N, C-alpha and C positions, 0 to 999 in steps of 0.2 A: 458383609458389613451390616450393622444393626438396622440401617434404614432401607435395606434391600428387601427383595420379594420374600425370601424365606423367613427372615426375622419378623417382618410384619405379619406374615401368615401364622407363624408360631405364637406370636404375642396375642393375636386375635383368638386363636384356638384356646390358649391358656386362660384368657379373660372369660371366655364362655364356659370353660370347665369350672371356673370359680362360680359362675352363675348357676351351673347345674348342681354344684354342691349345696349352694344356698337353697335352691329349689327343693332338693331332696330333704334338706333339714326342715324346711317349712312343712312339707307333707308329712314327714316323720313326727315332728312335734305335735301337729294337729291330730294325727292318728293315735299317738301315745296319750295325749290329753283326753281323747274320747274314750279309749279303752280303759284307762285308769280312773275314769269318772272325775277327772279334774275339770273337764269341760263337758257339760251335758247339753248345751245348746247346739242344735244342728246348724243354725245360721252362722255361729262363730266358727265352727269347724269347717263348714263349707266355704266360708270366705278365705280362711287361711289356706286351705287346699287349692282353691281357685287361683290365688296368688302364686302358689308354688308351681302349679301346672302351667300358668301363663309364662312365668319366668323360665321354666324348662323348655317351653316351646320356642321362646326367643333364643335361648342358648343353643338348641339343636339347629335352628335356622342359621345362626352365626357360624357354628362349626361346619355345617355342610357348605355354606357359601364360601368359607375360607379354604376348606380342603379342595373343593372343586373349582375354586375361582369363578363361581357362578355369578354373573353380573346381575341377574334379576333378583336372586336371593339376597345378595349383598345390598342391593338398592332398597328392598323392602325392610331388610334388617336395619339399615341406616334410618329409614323413616320411622320405624317403630321405636327405635332408641331415642330419636329426637323428640317424638311426642311424649314418650315415657319420661324423658329428662324434664320437659316443661312441666308436666303434671307433678312429678316427684319433687322437683326443686321448689315449686310453689307450695306444695303441701308441707314440705319440711320446714320452710321458712314460716309458714302459718303455725305449725306446731310449736316452734321456738318462740313465737311472738304472743301466744295466748297467755293472758294474765290470770290471776286467781279467781276473779269474779266470773270471767268467761269459762274457766274450768268448772266452776260450780254449776253454771248454766248448762254446760255440756253434759255434766253428770246427771242433772235433773232431767234433761231431755232424753238421755239414754235410758234412765230408769223408767220413764213414762212409756217408752216404746218397747221395752224389754218384756219378754214373757216370764212366766214363773220359774222356768228352768234356769234362765240367766240370772234372775234375782236370787234364786237359791244358791247358785254358784258363788255369787258375790257374798252372801251372808255366811256361807260355810267357810270360804277362803279367808275372809277378813274377820270372822267371828263377831258379826254385828247384826243388828236387827232393825229393819226398816230403812228408809232413806234419811229423813231428818228427824223423825220421831219413831219410837218403838211401837206405839199403839196404832191400830188401824181406825180408831175412832175419828170421825169428822174429816176423813181424807177423801179426796176425789178418787174415782175408780182407777185411774191410771197410776196413782201414787200408792195404791195398796201393796202390801208385801205378803209373801207366803209365810208359813210357820217358820219361826226362827230356829237356829240350831239348838240342840238339847243342852249344850254347854252354857247357854245363856240362862238356863233355869236355875233358880236357887236350889241349894242342896236339900233344903227342908221343904221343897214344893214338889210333891210327887205327881201333881196334876199336869195336864197339858195346857193350862191356861196361860202360863208364862210364854208359851210358844207363839202366842198372838199378841204379846206385848203387855199383858196384864201385870205381870211381876217380873219383867225381863231385866236381867242384870247387865246385859250388853249395851254398848253405846250404839247410836244410829250409825249408818254406814257412810254418811256424807264426809266426815273427817278422814276416815281411813281410806275410803275410795278416792277422796280428793288428793291425798298424798300419792296414792298409786297412779292417778291420772297425771299429776304433775311430773313424777319421775318417768312415767311412760311416754309423755309428750316430749320431754327433753331427750330421752333415749331415742325415740322414733325420729325426732328431728335431726339428731346427730347422725344416726345411721342413714337416714334418707339423704342427707347432704353428701355423705361419703359415697353412697352408691350412685347418686346423680352425677358426680364427677367421674366415676368409673364409666358411666354411660357416655359421657363426652369423649373419654379416651377410646371407648369402643367405636363411637361414630367416626373419630379421626382415623383410627386404624382401618376400619372398613372402607372409608373414602379413599385412603391412600392405597390400600390393597386392590381396590377396584380399578384404580387408574394405572397400576403397575402391570408390566408385561410379564407373562409366565416364561421364565428362561427355557423350560423344556419345550414349549410350543414354538418359541423363537428358533431353537436349534432344529426342530423338525422342518420348519418353513425354510430355513437356510439349506 
């Protein structure tokens, strides 16, 4: 029956296999982005890889605990899932609740703490120049931007002056990055909510499996 020992065990293993697939996707996407020069910031790549490795660790713990019916592993697996659910559910709700003004404030704060590699990624990917102005004149140090993409230069301007905003044809990055942040927050919030509920399912399955008796061991004892 589906509520029995074997079904609970197989369901828990299947859920953690899904977590492993997602973990490998995160690691693979970060690696591909780095090797193809889509992402040049080491901090961004490291963060994505760290999330993938942590999820992989949780999945391996869950699979080992389910296969061996190991009480200690299942207990720590439940605790990690519960804490992860609290954090992920809270962050997902916060992502969905952020308004436009808050998104612009987040974008400005992110620009201020970003290094030139990350700013260059943003300018190349969105074909924009600077955060809210294309020129570096009269800007504070943390709001300066690196040279803008060559496609921002006018066709009749052979010099490199446009790359610092003197005659740049591109728009500032705020509008384009703001749209990307809005869609990213909505997508992240939706995916976060979905996976937070899978963590609840994993917690329930682990709790149930931990309390069930292993039929093979019962037969041996008899």
